[in-house]
MDTraj code that builds the backbone (N, CA, C; nanometers):
import mdtraj as md
import numpy as np

residues = "UNK UNK UNK UNK UNK UNK UNK UNK UNK UNK UNK UNK UNK UNK UNK UNK UNK UNK UNK UNK UNK UNK UNK UNK UNK UNK UNK UNK UNK UNK UNK UNK UNK UNK UNK UNK UNK UNK UNK UNK UNK UNK UNK UNK UNK UNK UNK UNK UNK UNK UNK UNK UNK UNK UNK UNK UNK UNK UNK UNK UNK UNK UNK UNK UNK UNK UNK UNK UNK UNK UNK UNK UNK UNK UNK UNK UNK UNK UNK UNK UNK UNK UNK UNK UNK UNK UNK UNK UNK UNK UNK UNK UNK UNK UNK UNK UNK UNK UNK UNK UNK UNK UNK UNK UNK UNK UNK UNK UNK UNK UNK UNK UNK UNK UNK UNK UNK UNK UNK UNK UNK UNK UNK UNK UNK UNK UNK UNK UNK UNK UNK UNK UNK UNK UNK UNK UNK UNK UNK UNK UNK UNK UNK UNK UNK UNK UNK UNK UNK UNK UNK UNK UNK UNK UNK UNK UNK UNK UNK UNK UNK UNK UNK UNK UNK UNK UNK UNK UNK UNK UNK UNK UNK UNK UNK UNK UNK UNK UNK UNK UNK UNK UNK UNK UNK UNK UNK UNK UNK UNK UNK UNK UNK UNK UNK UNK UNK UNK UNK UNK UNK UNK UNK UNK UNK UNK UNK UNK UNK UNK UNK UNK UNK UNK UNK UNK".split()
xyz = np.array([
    [-0.8358, 1.1675, 0.2497],
    [-0.9531, 1.1022, 0.1903],
    [-1.0775, 1.1257, 0.2523],
    [-1.0950, 1.0673, 0.3697],
    [-1.2497, 1.0911, 0.4567],
    [-1.2128, 1.2452, 0.5217],
    [-1.0938, 1.3481, 0.5443],
    [-1.1590, 1.4241, 0.6087],
    [-1.0121, 1.3901, 0.7009],
    [-0.9703, 1.5151, 0.7707],
    [-0.9065, 1.4572, 0.8689],
    [-0.9257, 1.5630, 1.0228],
    [-0.8311, 1.5321, 1.1763],
    [-0.8249, 1.6096, 1.2711],
    [-0.6592, 1.5259, 1.3187],
    [-0.7142, 1.6144, 1.4113],
    [-0.5645, 1.5907, 1.5210],
    [-0.5438, 1.4299, 1.5700],
    [-0.6530, 1.3903, 1.6362],
    [-0.6719, 1.2523, 1.6722],
    [-0.6601, 1.1422, 1.5503],
    [-0.7312, 1.1602, 1.3970],
    [-0.6951, 1.0751, 1.3048],
    [-0.5335, 1.1041, 1.2991],
    [-0.5223, 1.2039, 1.2859],
    [-0.3144, 1.2037, 1.2428],
    [-0.2779, 1.1397, 1.3276],
    [-0.2985, 1.1268, 1.4816],
    [-0.2430, 1.0644, 1.5406],
    [-0.2393, 0.8451, 1.5441],
    [-0.3653, 0.8860, 1.4860],
    [-0.4145, 0.7244, 1.5043],
    [-0.3656, 0.7146, 1.3173],
    [-0.3365, 0.8083, 1.2729],
    [-0.2440, 0.7671, 1.1324],
    [-0.1050, 0.7019, 1.1247],
    [-0.0638, 0.7675, 1.2273],
    [0.1099, 0.7350, 1.2194],
    [0.1584, 0.5846, 1.2594],
    [0.0704, 0.5277, 1.3142],
    [0.1276, 0.3575, 1.3501],
    [0.1010, 0.3038, 1.2067],
    [-0.0410, 0.3569, 1.1710],
    [-0.0807, 0.2328, 1.0442],
    [0.0016, 0.3289, 0.8706],
    [0.0343, 0.4335, 0.9545],
    [0.1163, 0.4984, 0.8087],
    [0.2575, 0.3954, 0.8411],
    [0.3202, 0.4049, 0.9257],
    [0.4607, 0.2850, 0.9513],
    [0.4254, 0.1902, 0.9455],
    [0.2852, 0.0944, 0.9941],
    [0.2813, -0.0186, 0.9617],
    [0.2894, -0.0570, 0.8404],
    [0.2007, 0.0623, 0.7337],
    [0.1641, 0.0056, 0.5612],
    [0.3197, 0.0285, 0.4877],
    [0.3800, 0.0947, 0.5605],
    [0.5175, 0.1693, 0.4149],
    [0.5921, 0.0254, 0.4681],
    [0.6206, 0.0724, 0.5568],
    [0.7308, -0.0863, 0.5816],
    [0.6890, -0.2193, 0.5420],
    [0.5606, -0.2741, 0.5290],
    [0.5429, -0.3791, 0.4672],
    [0.5356, -0.3467, 0.3177],
    [0.4718, -0.2244, 0.2656],
    [0.5118, -0.2385, 0.1578],
    [0.6667, -0.2745, 0.0945],
    [0.6689, -0.1751, 0.1377],
    [0.8660, -0.1564, 0.1102],
    [0.9044, -0.3016, 0.1366],
    [0.8709, -0.3544, 0.1502],
    [0.9750, -0.4731, 0.2636],
    [0.9300, -0.5822, 0.1702],
    [0.8124, -0.5915, 0.1145],
    [0.7643, -0.6855, 0.0039],
    [0.8561, -0.6313, -0.1150],
    [0.8618, -0.5868, -0.1914],
    [0.9265, -0.5286, -0.2873],
    [1.0476, -0.5819, -0.2887],
    [1.1118, -0.4920, -0.1595],
    [1.2505, -0.5565, -0.1531],
    [1.2462, -0.7120, -0.1604],
    [1.1802, -0.8416, -0.0975],
    [1.1916, -0.9308, -0.0632],
    [1.1466, -1.0024, -0.1972],
    [1.0435, -0.9868, -0.2685],
    [1.0476, -1.0181, -0.3676],
    [1.1684, -1.0402, -0.4585],
    [1.2718, -0.8979, -0.4600],
    [1.3663, -0.8559, -0.5504],
    [1.4876, -0.9479, -0.5046],
    [1.5638, -0.9433, -0.3814],
    [1.5937, -1.0661, -0.3417],
    [1.5847, -1.1799, -0.3361],
    [1.4598, -1.2511, -0.3824],
    [1.4380, -1.3910, -0.4004],
    [1.4807, -1.4257, -0.4928],
    [1.4226, -1.3065, -0.6290],
    [1.4621, -1.3332, -0.7907],
    [1.6067, -1.3206, -0.8177],
    [1.7127, -1.2813, -0.7008],
    [1.8105, -1.2453, -0.7219],
    [1.8758, -1.1584, -0.6900],
    [1.8256, -1.0339, -0.6664],
    [1.9176, -0.9178, -0.7117],
    [1.9088, -0.8567, -0.5643],
    [2.0564, -0.8347, -0.5941],
    [2.1689, -0.8657, -0.4165],
    [2.1573, -0.6968, -0.4089],
    [2.0551, -0.5914, -0.4750],
    [2.0591, -0.4229, -0.4708],
    [1.9714, -0.3702, -0.3429],
    [1.8372, -0.4466, -0.2717],
    [1.7796, -0.4060, -0.1622],
    [1.8473, -0.4501, -0.0574],
    [1.9207, -0.5614, -0.0305],
    [1.9645, -0.6714, 0.0811],
    [2.1225, -0.5428, 0.1133],
    [2.1863, -0.4765, -0.0253],
    [2.2601, -0.4483, 0.0032],
    [2.2481, -0.2879, 0.0192],
    [2.1488, -0.2510, -0.0093],
    [2.0818, -0.0587, 0.0247],
    [2.0399, -0.0764, 0.2115],
    [1.9805, -0.2089, 0.2214],
    [1.9212, -0.1788, 0.4083],
    [1.8063, -0.1709, 0.3780],
    [1.7210, -0.2303, 0.2821],
    [1.5873, -0.2318, 0.2515],
    [1.5332, -0.3893, 0.2446],
    [1.5846, -0.4353, 0.3058],
    [1.5031, -0.5845, 0.3533],
    [1.4997, -0.5742, 0.4589],
    [1.4060, -0.4684, 0.4568],
    [1.4131, -0.4832, 0.6822],
    [1.2354, -0.3568, 0.6847],
    [1.2027, -0.4447, 0.7817],
    [1.0682, -0.3761, 0.8912],
    [1.0724, -0.2630, 0.9298],
    [1.1616, -0.1936, 0.9666],
    [1.2506, -0.0436, 1.0025],
    [1.1173, 0.0777, 0.9344],
    [1.0092, 0.0677, 0.9516],
    [0.9516, 0.1609, 0.8459],
    [1.0773, 0.2841, 0.8344],
    [1.1783, 0.3532, 0.9643],
    [1.1956, 0.4593, 0.8762],
    [1.3090, 0.4568, 0.7854],
    [1.3554, 0.2669, 0.7382],
    [1.4426, 0.3026, 0.6595],
    [1.3921, 0.3415, 0.4969],
    [1.2395, 0.3400, 0.4637],
    [1.1839, 0.3790, 0.3855],
    [1.0875, 0.5536, 0.3620],
    [1.1189, 0.5731, 0.4485],
    [1.0188, 0.6615, 0.5057],
    [1.0583, 0.7707, 0.3626],
    [0.9831, 0.8040, 0.2810],
    [0.9473, 0.9469, 0.2237],
    [0.9252, 1.1187, 0.2224],
    [0.9560, 1.2058, 0.2876],
    [0.8944, 1.2594, 0.3869],
    [0.7944, 1.3650, 0.2996],
    [0.8118, 1.4088, 0.1525],
    [0.6260, 1.4196, 0.0910],
    [0.5275, 1.3377, 0.1164],
    [0.5549, 1.1880, 0.0368],
    [0.4885, 1.0858, 0.0644],
    [0.4395, 1.0527, 0.1908],
    [0.4749, 1.1022, 0.2587],
    [0.4474, 1.0482, 0.3832],
    [0.3352, 1.1301, 0.4979],
    [0.3857, 1.3161, 0.4494],
    [0.3008, 1.3540, 0.4716],
    [0.1533, 1.3776, 0.4531],
    [0.1719, 1.3345, 0.2661],
    [0.0529, 1.3153, 0.1886],
    [-0.0434, 1.1984, 0.2375],
    [0.0363, 1.0805, 0.2978],
    [-0.0620, 1.0046, 0.3712],
    [-0.1024, 0.9770, 0.4866],
    [-0.0533, 1.0593, 0.5393],
    [-0.0789, 1.0894, 0.7106],
    [-0.2012, 1.1868, 0.7111],
    [-0.1872, 1.3039, 0.5837],
    [-0.3239, 1.3630, 0.5788],
    [-0.4558, 1.3225, 0.4884],
    [-0.3701, 1.1947, 0.3973],
    [-0.5342, 1.2028, 0.3495],
    [-0.4737, 1.0400, 0.2870],
    [-0.4509, 0.9442, 0.3376],
    [-0.4791, 0.8337, 0.3818],
    [-0.4052, 0.7308, 0.2924],
    [-0.3450, 0.8007, 0.1762],
    [-0.2408, 0.7536, 0.0765],
    [-0.1319, 0.8445, 0.0417],
    [-0.0438, 0.7633, 0.0073],
    [0.1135, 0.8480, -0.0301],
    [0.1734, 0.7455, -0.0589],
    [0.3253, 0.7313, -0.0267],
    [0.4352, 0.7083, -0.0762],
    [0.5379, 0.7011, -0.0606],
    [0.6595, 0.5653, -0.0156],
    [0.7390, 0.5799, 0.1125],
    [0.8598, 0.6046, -0.0316],
    [0.9892, 0.5695, -0.0074],
    [1.1295, 0.5601, -0.0694],
    [1.1465, 0.4698, -0.1843],
    [1.1608, 0.4818, -0.3009],
    [1.1242, 0.3312, -0.3700],
    [1.2558, 0.2564, -0.3644],
    [1.2087, 0.0810, -0.3360],
    [1.3028, 0.0798, -0.3220],
    [1.3648, 0.0249, -0.4391],
    [1.5322, 0.0409, -0.5163],
    [1.5809, 0.0346, -0.5927],
    [1.6175, -0.1188, -0.6664],
    [1.5485, -0.1659, -0.7892],
    [1.5933, -0.3263, -0.8234],
    [1.6729, -0.3309, -0.9491],
    [1.8003, -0.3687, -1.0520],
    [1.8173, -0.3912, -1.1222],
    [1.8097, -0.5385, -1.1678],
    [1.7267, -0.5231, -1.2668],
    [1.6454, -0.6119, -1.3107],
    [1.7044, -0.7417, -1.4441],
    [1.8688, -0.7102, -1.4267],
    [1.9317, -0.7738, -1.5003],
    [1.9821, -0.9047, -1.4079],
    [1.9688, -0.8741, -1.2674],
    [1.9932, -0.9577, -1.2297],
    [1.8934, -1.1270, -1.1932],
    [1.7254, -1.0276, -1.2443],
    [1.6457, -1.1676, -1.2065],
    [1.6222, -1.2697, -1.2409],
    [1.5789, -1.3675, -1.2290],
    [1.6085, -1.4716, -1.2806],
    [1.4890, -1.5370, -1.3058],
    [1.4618, -1.5183, -1.4601],
    [1.3877, -1.5650, -1.5754],
    [1.3662, -1.4386, -1.6307],
    [1.2258, -1.4724, -1.6799],
    [1.2252, -1.3127, -1.7830],
    [1.1868, -1.2420, -1.6774],
    [1.2750, -1.1042, -1.7312],
    [1.3098, -0.9796, -1.6350],
    [1.1801, -0.8659, -1.6684],
    [1.0744, -0.9276, -1.7576],
    [0.9753, -0.7836, -1.7377],
    [0.9414, -0.8495, -1.6399],
    [0.8608, -0.9821, -1.6643],
    [0.7963, -1.0252, -1.5670],
    [0.8270, -1.0461, -1.4044],
    [0.9349, -1.0853, -1.3953],
    [1.0131, -1.0498, -1.2528],
    [0.9900, -0.8718, -1.2049],
    [1.0019, -0.7421, -1.3238],
    [0.9567, -0.6344, -1.2744],
    [0.7815, -0.6081, -1.1932],
    [0.7763, -0.7079, -1.2802],
    [0.6163, -0.7106, -1.2602],
    [0.5551, -0.7704, -1.0963],
    [0.6447, -0.8674, -1.0583],
    [0.6194, -0.9433, -0.9260],
    [0.6224, -0.8616, -0.8830],
    [0.7750, -0.7726, -0.9087],
    [0.8238, -0.7366, -0.7119],
    [0.7131, -0.5590, -0.7530],
    [0.6828, -0.5299, -0.8569],
    [0.5972, -0.4165, -0.8715],
    [0.4649, -0.4685, -0.7412],
    [0.3664, -0.5412, -0.8109],
    [0.2661, -0.6441, -0.7510],
    [0.2558, -0.5930, -0.5903],
    [0.4394, -0.6720, -0.5307],
    [0.4086, -0.7521, -0.4712],
    [0.3798, -0.5974, -0.3487],
    [0.3769, -0.4627, -0.3212],
    [0.3438, -0.3833, -0.2235],
    [0.2569, -0.4043, -0.2237],
    [0.1698, -0.3748, -0.2922],
    [0.0615, -0.3424, -0.2715],
    [-0.0481, -0.4661, -0.2032],
    [0.0217, -0.5746, -0.2824],
    [-0.0255, -0.6916, -0.2274],
    [0.0055, -0.7270, -0.0419],
    [0.0504, -0.6151, -0.0449],
    [0.1347, -0.6412, 0.1229],
    [-0.0032, -0.6098, 0.1862],
    [0.0074, -0.4446, 0.1692],
    [-0.0453, -0.3644, 0.1905],
    [-0.1921, -0.4105, 0.2590],
    [-0.2913, -0.4902, 0.1040],
    [-0.3921, -0.5091, 0.1045],
    [-0.4194, -0.6646, 0.2068],
    [-0.3027, -0.7507, 0.1796],
    [-0.3279, -0.8747, 0.2950],
    [-0.3050, -0.7548, 0.4159],
    [-0.2166, -0.6908, 0.4682],
    [-0.2049, -0.6241, 0.6268],
    [-0.3515, -0.5678, 0.6711],
    [-0.4356, -0.4510, 0.5759],
    [-0.5034, -0.4305, 0.5966],
    [-0.6493, -0.5743, 0.6243],
    [-0.6324, -0.6639, 0.5410],
    [-0.7280, -0.7953, 0.6417],
    [-0.6990, -0.8191, 0.7441],
    [-0.5613, -0.8354, 0.7584],
    [-0.5226, -0.9170, 0.8882],
    [-0.5625, -0.8215, 1.0254],
    [-0.5572, -0.6533, 0.9917],
    [-0.5524, -0.6202, 1.0824],
    [-0.6932, -0.5561, 1.1385],
    [-0.7849, -0.6047, 1.0375],
    [-0.9453, -0.6498, 1.0891],
    [-0.9483, -0.7329, 1.1349],
    [-0.9037, -0.8496, 1.1325],
    [-0.8996, -0.9289, 1.1502],
    [-0.8838, -0.9593, 1.3345],
    [-0.8012, -0.8601, 1.3460],
    [-0.6872, -0.8421, 1.5078],
    [-0.7864, -0.6891, 1.5921],
    [-0.8744, -0.6588, 1.4596],
    [-0.9639, -0.5441, 1.5046],
    [-1.1019, -0.6393, 1.5554],
    [-1.1288, -0.7179, 1.4989],
    [-1.2885, -0.8166, 1.5072],
    [-1.2417, -0.8878, 1.6810],
    [-1.0976, -0.9152, 1.6520],
    [-1.0881, -1.0538, 1.7766],
    [-1.0404, -0.9391, 1.9253],
    [-1.0190, -0.8131, 1.8967],
    [-0.9540, -0.7507, 1.9960],
    [-1.1277, -0.6620, 2.0566],
    [-1.1856, -0.6440, 1.9499],
    [-1.2977, -0.5867, 2.0204],
    [-1.4497, -0.6967, 2.0813],
    [-1.4113, -0.7589, 2.0165],
    [-1.5180, -0.9093, 2.0573],
    [-1.4444, -0.9347, 2.2408],
    [-1.3087, -0.9631, 2.2749],
    [-1.2480, -0.9939, 2.3763],
    [-1.2272, -0.8426, 2.4858],
    [-1.2091, -0.6665, 2.4136],
    [-1.2960, -0.6226, 2.5398],
    [-1.3833, -0.6086, 2.5733],
    [-1.4655, -0.6138, 2.5033],
    [-1.5762, -0.5574, 2.5552],
    [-1.6077, -0.4272, 2.5199],
    [-1.6856, -0.4237, 2.6070],
    [-1.7346, -0.2203, 2.6512],
    [-1.6167, -0.1401, 2.6977],
    [-1.5174, -0.2146, 2.7359],
    [-1.3683, -0.1343, 2.8210],
    [-1.3428, 0.0057, 2.7816],
    [-1.2750, 0.0478, 2.8476],
    [-1.2769, 0.2109, 2.7987],
    [-1.1669, 0.2105, 2.6873],
    [-1.0600, 0.1273, 2.6634],
    [-1.0046, 0.1151, 2.5211],
    [-1.0606, 0.1131, 2.4383],
    [-1.1950, 0.0518, 2.4055],
    [-1.2550, -0.0171, 2.2601],
    [-1.2090, 0.1342, 2.1953],
    [-1.2696, 0.2291, 2.1468],
    [-1.3097, 0.3750, 2.1588],
    [-1.1285, 0.3806, 2.0249],
    [-1.0843, 0.3804, 2.1529],
    [-0.8941, 0.4365, 2.1377],
    [-0.8787, 0.3255, 1.9817],
    [-0.8601, 0.1924, 2.0378],
    [-0.7997, 0.0900, 1.9604],
    [-0.8851, 0.0619, 1.8255],
    [-1.0433, 0.1034, 1.8241],
    [-1.1020, 0.1015, 1.7018],
    [-1.0507, 0.2191, 1.6144],
    [-1.0140, 0.2950, 1.6888],
    [-0.9605, 0.4112, 1.5530],
    [-0.8373, 0.3858, 1.5504],
    [-0.7097, 0.3374, 1.6470],
    [-0.5852, 0.2800, 1.5507],
    [-0.5653, 0.1897, 1.4563],
    [-0.7173, 0.0711, 1.5060],
    [-0.6867, -0.0630, 1.3742],
    [-0.7800, 0.0412, 1.2400],
    [-0.8687, 0.1115, 1.2982],
    [-0.9782, 0.1322, 1.1657],
    [-0.8492, 0.2127, 1.0494],
    [-0.7420, 0.3349, 1.1431],
    [-0.6471, 0.3687, 1.0463],
    [-0.5565, 0.2822, 1.0504],
    [-0.5491, 0.1992, 1.0743],
    [-0.4376, 0.0662, 1.0127],
    [-0.4879, 0.0001, 0.8703],
    [-0.6247, -0.0134, 0.8435],
    [-0.7401, -0.0954, 0.7594],
    [-0.7007, 0.0179, 0.6425],
    [-0.7997, 0.1293, 0.6865],
    [-0.7671, 0.2575, 0.5830],
    [-0.6485, 0.2591, 0.4955],
    [-0.5242, 0.2932, 0.5927],
    [-0.4031, 0.3560, 0.5100],
    [-0.3759, 0.2419, 0.4447],
    [-0.3801, 0.0979, 0.5275],
    [-0.3211, 0.0040, 0.3724],
    [-0.4041, -0.0481, 0.2990],
    [-0.5432, -0.0075, 0.2205],
    [-0.5936, 0.0064, 0.1632],
    [-0.5625, 0.1188, 0.0846],
    [-0.5821, 0.1979, 0.1369],
    [-0.5695, 0.3548, 0.0601],
    [-0.3524, 0.3525, -0.0427],
    [-0.3634, 0.2693, 0.0118],
    [-0.2009, 0.2614, -0.0250],
    [-0.2266, 0.1164, -0.1349],
    [-0.2234, 0.0340, -0.0961],
    [-0.2337, -0.0489, -0.1715],
    [-0.3547, -0.0585, -0.3337],
    [-0.4763, 0.0499, -0.3130],
    [-0.5564, 0.0422, -0.4081],
    [-0.4533, 0.1580, -0.4849],
    [-0.4690, 0.3259, -0.3903],
    [-0.3167, 0.3776, -0.5224],
    [-0.2387, 0.3726, -0.5594],
    [-0.1480, 0.2984, -0.4789],
    [-0.0451, 0.2237, -0.5958],
    [-0.0742, 0.1472, -0.6932],
    [-0.1793, 0.0715, -0.7202],
    [-0.1931, 0.0337, -0.8205],
    [-0.2491, 0.1235, -0.9497],
    [-0.2838, 0.2004, -0.9092],
    [-0.2725, 0.2695, -1.0671],
    [-0.2233, 0.2741, -1.1039],
    [-0.2736, 0.2742, -1.2588],
    [-0.1314, 0.2802, -1.3770],
    [-0.0526, 0.4109, -1.4139],
    [-0.0022, 0.4596, -1.3166],
    [0.0579, 0.6016, -1.3820],
    [0.1749, 0.5919, -1.3113],
    [0.2747, 0.6212, -1.4103],
    [0.4080, 0.6143, -1.3440],
    [0.4442, 0.7343, -1.2741],
    [0.5238, 0.7067, -1.0979],
    [0.5863, 0.6194, -1.1239],
    [0.5683, 0.4979, -1.0142],
    [0.4280, 0.4600, -0.9973],
    [0.3257, 0.3550, -0.9227],
    [0.3423, 0.2808, -0.9588],
    [0.3326, 0.1701, -0.8987],
    [0.3440, -0.0181, -0.8940],
    [0.2484, -0.0156, -0.9740],
    [0.1389, 0.0145, -1.0500],
    [0.0574, -0.0429, -1.1165],
    [0.0856, 0.0173, -1.2900],
    [0.1531, 0.1099, -1.3259],
    [0.2502, 0.1226, -1.4089],
    [0.3558, 0.0009, -1.4713],
    [0.4175, -0.0199, -1.3371],
    [0.4891, -0.1049, -1.3646],
    [0.4415, -0.2118, -1.3957],
    [0.3385, -0.3126, -1.3463],
    [0.2314, -0.4257, -1.3915],
    [0.1633, -0.3825, -1.5904],
    [0.1517, -0.2580, -1.5560],
    [0.0581, -0.2439, -1.7182],
    [0.1769, -0.2906, -1.7974],
    [0.3102, -0.1895, -1.7862],
    [0.4055, -0.2385, -1.8659],
    [0.4182, -0.3848, -1.8997],
    [0.4800, -0.4331, -1.7775],
    [0.4460, -0.5830, -1.7707],
    [0.3150, -0.6756, -1.8719],
    [0.2011, -0.5507, -1.9114],
    [0.0710, -0.7130, -1.9048],
    [0.0661, -0.6132, -2.0879],
    [0.1110, -0.4577, -2.1373],
    [0.1208, -0.4703, -2.2411],
    [0.1642, -0.4993, -2.3367],
    [0.1294, -0.5585, -2.4448],
    [0.2680, -0.5700, -2.5673],
    [0.3358, -0.5199, -2.6738],
    [0.4912, -0.4976, -2.6833],
    [0.5758, -0.4490, -2.7014],
    [0.4958, -0.3736, -2.8528],
    [0.4200, -0.3380, -2.8737],
    [0.4239, -0.2664, -2.9571],
    [0.3953, -0.0659, -2.9151],
    [0.3339, -0.1190, -2.7840],
    [0.3226, 0.0082, -2.6884],
    [0.3810, 0.0814, -2.5914],
    [0.5259, -0.0139, -2.6966],
    [0.6650, 0.0702, -2.6075],
    [0.6619, 0.2294, -2.6091],
    [0.6076, 0.2911, -2.7213],
    [0.6100, 0.4102, -2.7389],
    [0.5725, 0.4740, -2.6533],
    [0.4221, 0.4426, -2.6385],
    [0.3229, 0.4948, -2.5438],
    [0.3858, 0.4987, -2.4113],
    [0.4117, 0.3872, -2.3915],
    [0.4711, 0.4088, -2.2486],
    [0.5586, 0.3981, -2.2213],
    [0.6904, 0.4733, -2.2789],
    [0.8246, 0.5687, -2.2467],
    [0.7457, 0.6643, -2.2228],
    [0.6604, 0.7548, -2.3544],
    [0.5530, 0.8588, -2.3215],
    [0.5115, 0.9152, -2.1590],
    [0.4708, 0.8522, -2.1622],
    [0.3941, 0.8289, -2.0521],
    [0.4827, 0.8212, -1.8991],
    [0.6189, 0.7649, -1.9436],
    [0.6870, 0.7080, -1.8281],
    [0.7720, 0.9158, -1.7933],
    [0.8113, 0.9695, -1.9262],
    [0.8120, 1.0864, -1.9283],
    [0.7769, 1.1449, -1.8128],
    [0.6537, 1.1889, -1.8609],
    [0.5047, 1.2861, -1.7953],
    [0.4949, 1.2776, -1.7143],
    [0.5310, 1.1028, -1.6577],
    [0.4761, 1.0663, -1.5113],
    [0.4246, 1.1654, -1.4025],
    [0.5427, 1.2082, -1.3451],
    [0.5360, 1.2610, -1.2194],
    [0.4506, 1.4449, -1.2445],
    [0.4663, 1.4705, -1.3538],
    [0.3470, 1.5462, -1.3922],
    [0.1821, 1.5059, -1.4499],
    [0.1788, 1.4004, -1.4401],
    [0.0027, 1.2901, -1.4422],
    [0.0246, 1.3183, -1.2961],
    [0.0971, 1.2470, -1.2011],
    [0.1042, 1.2304, -1.1537],
    [0.0380, 1.3342, -0.9880],
    [0.0881, 1.4727, -1.0495],
    [0.0449, 1.5636, -0.9843],
    [-0.0125, 1.6022, -0.9937],
    [-0.0982, 1.6261, -1.1162],
    [-0.2703, 1.6469, -1.1391],
    [-0.3449, 1.6033, -1.0836],
    [-0.3315, 1.4820, -1.0772],
    [-0.4306, 1.3456, -1.0108],
    [-0.4334, 1.3808, -0.8884],
    [-0.2872, 1.4064, -0.7718],
    [-0.3250, 1.4551, -0.6602],
    [-0.3458, 1.5224, -0.6343],
    [-0.3790, 1.6876, -0.6905],
    [-0.4003, 1.7778, -0.6476],
    [-0.5910, 1.8639, -0.7533],
    [-0.5962, 1.6898, -0.7929],
    [-0.7827, 1.6796, -0.8900],
    [-0.8660, 1.6128, -0.7448],
    [-1.0176, 1.6023, -0.7996],
    [-1.0967, 1.5012, -0.7790],
    [-1.0687, 1.4000, -0.8164],
    [-0.9641, 1.4132, -0.9010],
    [-0.9467, 1.3024, -1.0271],
    [-0.9151, 1.1352, -0.9036],
    [-0.8354, 1.2063, -0.8061],
    [-0.8166, 1.0661, -0.7522],
    [-0.9053, 1.0040, -0.6199],
    [-0.9470, 1.0766, -0.5751],
    [-1.0932, 1.1167, -0.4609],
    [-1.2900, 0.9400, -0.5357],
    [-1.1961, 1.0454, -0.6568],
    [-1.3495, 0.9882, -0.7028],
    [-1.3085, 0.7923, -0.7718],
    [-1.1653, 0.7709, -0.7977],
    [-1.1588, 0.6770, -0.7972],
    [-1.0979, 0.5490, -0.6739],
    [-1.1114, 0.6189, -0.5505],
    [-0.9634, 0.5740, -0.4450],
    [-1.1310, 0.5680, -0.3448],
    [-1.2069, 0.6778, -0.3553],
    [-1.3094, 0.6477, -0.2163],
    [-1.3830, 0.5614, -0.2736],
    [-1.4605, 0.4960, -0.3658],
    [-1.5322, 0.3823, -0.3416],
    [-1.4382, 0.2689, -0.3596],
    [-1.3403, 0.2398, -0.4210],
    [-1.2711, 0.1336, -0.4034],
    [-1.2373, 0.1040, -0.2729],
    [-1.2056, 0.1950, -0.1422],
    [-1.1685, 0.1583, -0.0102],
    [-1.2882, 0.1042, 0.0436],
    [-1.3655, 0.1842, 0.0007],
    [-1.4968, 0.2079, 0.0913],
    [-1.5986, 0.0460, 0.0237],
    [-1.5674, 0.0211, -0.0675],
    [-1.5672, -0.1044, -0.0936],
    [-1.5177, -0.2785, -0.0481],
    [-1.3708, -0.2162, -0.0399],
    [-1.2843, -0.2587, 0.0698],
    [-1.3242, -0.3289, 0.1875],
    [-1.3083, -0.2749, 0.1767],
    [-1.3334, -0.2022, 0.3842],
    [-1.4469, -0.2710, 0.4224],
    [-1.5737, -0.2431, 0.3584],
    [-1.6957, -0.3481, 0.3659],
    [-1.7097, -0.4692, 0.3541],
    [-1.6102, -0.5587, 0.2036],
    [-1.5371, -0.6657, 0.2120],
    [-1.5006, -0.6964, 0.2873],
    [-1.3993, -0.6653, 0.3395],
    [-1.3230, -0.7052, 0.4557],
    [-1.4108, -0.7139, 0.5887],
    [-1.4292, -0.6442, 0.5823],
    [-1.5491, -0.6558, 0.7597],
    [-1.6456, -0.7297, 0.7230],
    [-1.7102, -0.7813, 0.6508],
    [-1.7480, -0.8618, 0.6079],
    [-1.7352, -1.0236, 0.5938],
    [-1.6306, -0.9770, 0.5199],
    [-1.5369, -1.1114, 0.5492],
    [-1.4330, -1.1588, 0.6749],
    [-1.4146, -1.0687, 0.7860],
    [-1.3698, -1.0991, 0.9208],
    [-1.4445, -1.1383, 0.9757],
    [-1.6004, -1.1060, 1.0090],
    [-1.6592, -1.1389, 1.1341],
    [-1.7672, -1.2910, 1.1152],
    [-1.7635, -1.2963, 0.8940],
    [-1.7766, -1.4410, 0.8489],
    [-1.7310, -1.5613, 0.9224],
    [-1.5393, -1.5444, 0.9047],
    [-1.4571, -1.6517, 0.9126],
    [-1.4643, -1.6488, 1.0803],
    [-1.4417, -1.5300, 1.1607],
    [-1.4305, -1.5423, 1.2933],
    [-1.5633, -1.5659, 1.4113],
    [-1.6773, -1.5752, 1.3426],
    [-1.7792, -1.5757, 1.4200],
    [-1.7621, -1.7380, 1.4304],
    [-1.7674, -1.8124, 1.4099],
    [-1.7143, -1.9060, 1.5282],
    [-1.6569, -1.9356, 1.6402],
    [-1.6209, -1.8392, 1.6146],
    [-1.5066, -1.8437, 1.7718],
    [-1.5262, -1.7192, 1.8460],
    [-1.6171, -1.5832, 1.8197],
    [-1.6308, -1.5208, 1.9055],
    [-1.8211, -1.4909, 1.9004],
    [-1.7973, -1.4460, 2.0163],
    [-1.9729, -1.4489, 2.0591],
    [-2.0074, -1.3565, 2.0019],
])
top = md.Topology()
chain = top.add_chain()
for i, resn in enumerate(residues, 1):
    res = top.add_residue(resn, chain, resSeq=i)
    for name in ("N", "CA", "C"):
        top.add_atom(name, md.element.get_by_symbol(name[0]), res)
traj = md.Trajectory(xyz[None], top)
């Protein structure tokens, strides 16, 4: 999304592993808490990133700072309470985990740079922390897009009233086709770039404000 080179791709590796691990673990954890045994039985209730990787989604994330992992399978009939609400909670958990991870990484980045000062390690660690922040912001925002099979579509399905059922089903039928078009046109950049840049700036200001009493 912001261009890439070998150094940025290398920095993106830990960022991707962290981002995907927390995203899919969050899906699995919420489903498990709602009573669905499927994620646990399939070994998805883990922060081991290699359990969650999808080949094409991983390549997209490494090169463009947005992508996807292997989806966590759930069976909503196990959910306690309203099943549609449960599906929404499971869906939104992944992007929220990424957005939270991005903020925690920003906090850790500010603390690390404050501690190291002008150390020779500072530029290297800065590139890694920046990759973690941007990767998680990209994953969070990307997966909130209301396009099937992304998480945003599951959230939209829950929010829309029942009279839109046929429209939702039609969109789901052509979801992958729509997603491919979005991925290989500039539409995604138009949506994601300002959102990620805006959140990055907001997180940076928020981290500096929170930590200013404790750092020089």
